[in-house]
N, C-alpha and C positions, 0 to 999 in steps of 0.2 A: 626888547619887550619888557614891560614892567612886571615886577613880581607882585603877587597877591599874598599877603602875610596875615595869617590869623594870629592875633596876640591876645592871650587870655590870662587873667589871674585866676588861679585854680587851687583847690585844696589837695592834700596828699591823696585823699580818696576820690578825686576827680570831680568835685562839685564846683560849679561856677556861679550858681545862684540858688537860694539867696545868699548874699555874702555875709551879712551880719558884721559883728565887730572884729572878726579875724583879719579883715582886709582894711588896711589903712594906706590909701594911695600916697600919702605924704610921709611914709615910713622914713625915719631918719637913718638913711644909709647912703652915704655919698657915692659909693661905687655903683649901687643900684640906680641912683639918680643919673649918674654919668652914662650908664648903659641905656637908660630910657632916652636920654638926650641924643645919644648916638642913633638910636632907632628913629627918633623924630626927624633928625637931620637927613636920614636916608629916604624919608617918605614925604610925598607931596599930595597924597590922597588918603582920605579916610572914608571907608565904606561902612555904613551903619544901617541896621534895620530901623523901622519906624519907631518902635518903643524906645530903643537906646537913643536914637536921635532926639526924641522929645525929652527924655531925661537929661541928656547932655545940654540941649538948647535951653532948657529951663534952669540950668545951674551954671554952666561954665561962662557964658557971656557976662555974668555979673561978678566974676571973680578976678583977682589980680594974680600976677605971677607968670612963670614960664609956661606952665601947662595951659592956662587959659589963653595966653598970647599965641601959642602954637595952634590950639584948636580954633582960634578965631581966624587965623590966616590960612590954614590948610584948606585945600579943596575938599569939601564934604559931599559925599554921594549917599543919599538916603533911598533905600529900596522900599517903595510903598505904592500900593494902588489906591489907598484911601486918603493919604495926606494931601490936603487941598493946596497948601502953600508952605514954603520954607522961608522964614524970615531971618534966620541966622545967616550972616554974610558968607559968601563963597559956598553956598549949598545948591546942589542940583538934585532934583527928584528923579529917580529912575523908576519907570513904571513897568518895565519888563519887555519881553521875557528875560528872566534873570540871567541865564547863560549868555544870551546875546549882549546884554548890557555890560556885564562884567568882562566878557571877552573883548568888547570894544574898548573899555577902559584900559585893559592890559595892553592892547595893541597901540594905544595912543602914546605920544611922547610924554616923558616924565620919569619920575622916580617911583619908588615902591608905593603900593597901596596897602594900607593896613585896615584890617577888620578887628574891632574889639567889642566885647559884650555881644549883643546881637545874636543870642543863642539860636533862634529860629533861622535867621539868615545863614549863620555858619553851618548849621546842620543841613540846610538846603544846598550849600556850596560844596560840602565834602564829597558827595558822589559825582560831581561834575568834572572833577579833575582840574579845576581852575586854581585851586589853592597850591601855592608853591612852597610855603613854609608854615609850619605850626610852631609858634613861639609861646611857650607856656611858662609863666612865672608861678612856681609851685610854692605855696605858703605852708609853713610847718604846723598844720592843724588838720584834724579829721573832723569833718562836720557831721557825717553820718546820715544826712538827708539833703535833698535838694536836687537841682537840675544838673545833670552831667553833660559835659561837652560831647563826649563820644558815647552815645547811647544807641544800642542796636545797630552798630555799624562795624564792619571789619575793614581796617585800613592799615596795610603794611607801611611802616615808616622806617627811615634810616636816620640815626642821630647825626647832627652836624655840629652841635655846640652844647656844652654844659658849663655852668658857672654857678658856684655857690657864693652867696653874699653874707656879710657879717650879720645881717638881720635875721638870717635863717632861711630866707627866700632862695630858691634854686631856679635858675633859668635852664630850661630844656628846649632845645630847638631840633625840629625834625623836618625832613622832606619826605614826600611820598615816594615809595619805591616804584 
């Protein structure tokens, strides 16, 4: 069975949006880039909410480099009841019910499925028990305001991996207990 992995860039105080200038996805950290490459290699599916999908589809197909090449070739699944069509290649619209659609993706053959950004979607997935791993890249900044990933939820977690990078970013991985 495929794993569903929530991967988020987050501040020390738990904020994932708005990101502002504290987050630079192209941070010059070779070891961090290598870990991101490792994660990309283990995943062949990307699950997104409509808003994140539209932001990604409006930006990444027009870029060059490894990230854009990965995003172009990976199977993208966008959860939406309002999106009419998805023109970015390898995109499938999932119209629901959410738990049925995601359970079916996990049961299908393939590698990991990653969810990134997509705050509303991730918050909807947390209580379903479908998330296998929470992968948090913690940036060394306190934002003081914004949208938190874990808001009004109780979720016991067990740590499975920690890794500090030269850039000051710390990777924290957890699995639900």
